[in-house]
C-alpha positions in Angstrom: -30.2 -93.9 3.1 -31.3 -96.1 6.0 -34.9 -97.4 5.8 -37.1 -96.3 8.7 -38.5 -98.9 10.9 -42.1 -100.0 10.3 -45.1 -98.7 12.3 -47.2 -101.4 13.9 -50.9 -100.5 14.5 -52.5 -102.4 17.5 -55.7 -102.0 19.5 -54.7 -101.3 23.0 -52.1 -100.7 25.7 -51.5 -104.4 26.5 -50.7 -105.0 22.8 -48.2 -102.1 22.9 -46.5 -103.6 26.0 -46.3 -107.1 24.3 -44.9 -105.7 21.0 -42.3 -103.5 22.8 -40.8 -106.8 24.1 -40.0 -108.0 20.6 -39.5 -105.0 18.3 -38.1 -101.5 18.1 -40.8 -100.5 15.6 -43.0 -97.5 16.4 -46.2 -98.9 17.8 -49.4 -97.0 17.5 -52.5 -97.9 19.5 -56.0 -97.2 18.3 -57.3 -97.3 21.9 -60.1 -99.7 20.9 -62.4 -100.0 18.0 -63.6 -96.4 17.8 -60.4 -95.2 16.0 -60.2 -91.5 16.5 -59.8 -89.4 13.4 -56.5 -87.9 14.8 -55.1 -91.4 15.0 -56.1 -92.2 11.4 -54.5 -89.0 10.2 -51.3 -89.7 12.2 -51.1 -93.2 10.6 -51.7 -91.8 7.1 -48.9 -89.3 7.6 -46.6 -92.0 8.9 -47.5 -94.1 5.8 -45.9 -91.6 3.5 -42.4 -92.6 4.7 -42.8 -95.8 6.6 -44.3 -99.3 6.2 -47.6 -99.6 8.2 -48.4 -103.0 9.6 -51.9 -103.6 11.1 -51.9 -106.3 13.8 -55.2 -106.5 15.5 -57.1 -109.1 17.5 -58.6 -112.0 15.6 -62.2 -110.9 16.4 -64.9 -108.6 15.1 -63.6 -105.4 16.8 -60.1 -106.2 15.4 -61.6 -106.7 11.9 -63.4 -103.4 12.2 -60.2 -101.5 13.1 -58.3 -103.3 10.3 -61.0 -102.3 7.7 -60.9 -98.7 8.9 -57.1 -98.5 8.5 -57.1 -100.4 5.2 -59.7 -98.0 3.8 -57.6 -94.9 4.8 -54.2 -96.4 4.1 -54.5 -98.7 1.1 -50.8 -99.7 1.1 -51.0 -101.0 4.7 -49.7 -104.4 5.4 -51.9 -106.9 7.3 -50.5 -109.3 9.9 -52.7 -111.9 11.3 -52.2 -114.0 14.4 -53.6 -117.5 14.4 -56.9 -117.4 16.3 -56.2 -120.8 17.8 -53.0 -119.4 19.3 -54.3 -116.0 20.3 -56.0 -117.0 23.5 -54.9 -117.6 27.1 -58.1 -119.5 27.9 -59.9 -116.3 29.1 -59.2 -113.6 26.6 -58.6 -113.6 22.9 -56.1 -111.1 21.4 -52.6 -110.1 20.4 -51.6 -109.5 24.0 -52.5 -113.1 24.8 -50.6 -114.5 21.7 -47.2 -116.2 22.1 -44.2 -114.1 20.9 -43.3 -116.7 18.3 -46.7 -116.4 16.7 -46.6 -112.6 16.6 -43.2 -112.8 14.9 -44.6 -115.2 12.4 -47.6 -113.0 11.7 -45.3 -109.9 11.2 -43.0 -111.8 8.9 -46.0 -112.9 6.7 -47.8 -109.5 6.6 -49.4 -108.8 3.2 -51.0 -105.8 1.4 -54.5 -106.4 0.3 -55.9 -104.2 -2.5 -59.5 -104.2 -1.2 -60.8 -102.0 -4.0 -59.5 -104.4 -6.7 -62.3 -104.8 -9.3 -60.7 -107.5 -11.4 -61.0 -110.5 -9.1 -59.2 -113.6 -10.3 -61.7 -115.7 -8.4 -65.5 -115.9 -8.4 -68.0 -117.5 -6.1 -68.5 -120.3 -8.7 -64.7 -120.9 -8.6 -64.9 -121.4 -4.9 -67.9 -123.7 -5.3 -65.9 -125.8 -7.8 -63.0 -126.0 -5.5 -65.2 -127.1 -2.6 -64.7 -123.8 -0.6 -68.4 -123.0 -0.5 -71.6 -125.1 -0.7 -70.2 -128.3 0.8 -70.2 -129.8 4.2 -66.6 -129.1 5.0 -66.3 -125.8 3.1 -65.8 -123.6 6.1 -63.1 -125.9 7.4 -61.4 -126.0 4.0 -61.6 -122.1 3.8 -60.0 -121.8 7.2 -57.1 -124.0 6.0 -56.6 -121.7 2.9 -56.7 -118.6 5.1 -54.0 -120.1 7.4 -51.8 -121.5 4.6 -51.6 -118.1 2.8 -51.7 -115.9 6.0 -54.9 -114.2 4.9 -56.5 -113.8 8.3 -60.2 -114.7 8.7 -63.3 -114.0 6.8 -66.2 -115.4 4.7 -66.1 -116.6 1.1 -66.4 -113.1 -0.4 -63.5 -111.9 1.7 -61.5 -114.9 0.5 -62.2 -114.0 -3.1 -60.8 -110.5 -2.6 -57.8 -111.6 -0.6 -56.8 -114.5 -2.9 -57.1 -112.2 -5.9 -55.1 -109.4 -4.3 -52.1 -111.6 -3.5 -52.1 -113.0 -7.1 -52.5 -116.6 -6.2 -53.4 -118.5 -9.3 -56.3 -121.0 -9.5 -53.8 -123.7 -10.4 -51.7 -123.0 -7.3 -54.8 -123.1 -5.1 -56.1 -126.3 -6.8 -52.7 -127.9 -6.1 -52.8 -126.9 -2.4 -56.4 -128.2 -2.0 -55.4 -131.4 -3.7 -52.7 -131.9 -1.1 -55.1 -131.2 1.7 -57.6 -133.7 0.4 -54.9 -136.3 -0.1 -53.7 -135.8 3.5 -57.2 -136.1 4.8 -57.8 -139.3 2.8 -54.6 -140.9 4.0 -55.7 -140.5 7.7 
């Protein structure tokens, strides 16, 4: 039996137009950050037979929509465009993102189990790794978010996302060691 194409959830009409240029997937627009209950129910129904991919703008309204969908559809995949590449100088969003970056984001989409209680990481782990409580901690966190295609967020969000993808502390330590070595060689 042929697998059905995925459903990509976006914020608005311009995102739909952009995505239609690169995929035959069903594209569902939330029509902004006030996601109607009917749209949520439609996405939930689609999720019973199709892969749901949430691709929202890398800003607060986009995060709000993503959180609503993830709460209602826990098996939804999350695709993140790089914030630095998602701007045309005036606006920030999926519609302003180069097609290659959108394709990269869709290929690297991940499911986050946001209700997971047994986090592998703790705040003290992030402190030991230099991801909190240090001068360059936010910069280092941003590199981790980008490396593992985890989107954007604060330290608590990073704990949840790293734990949900099953990245071991040793793997993360190794990556951070490489980052520090690269910075020291400059």
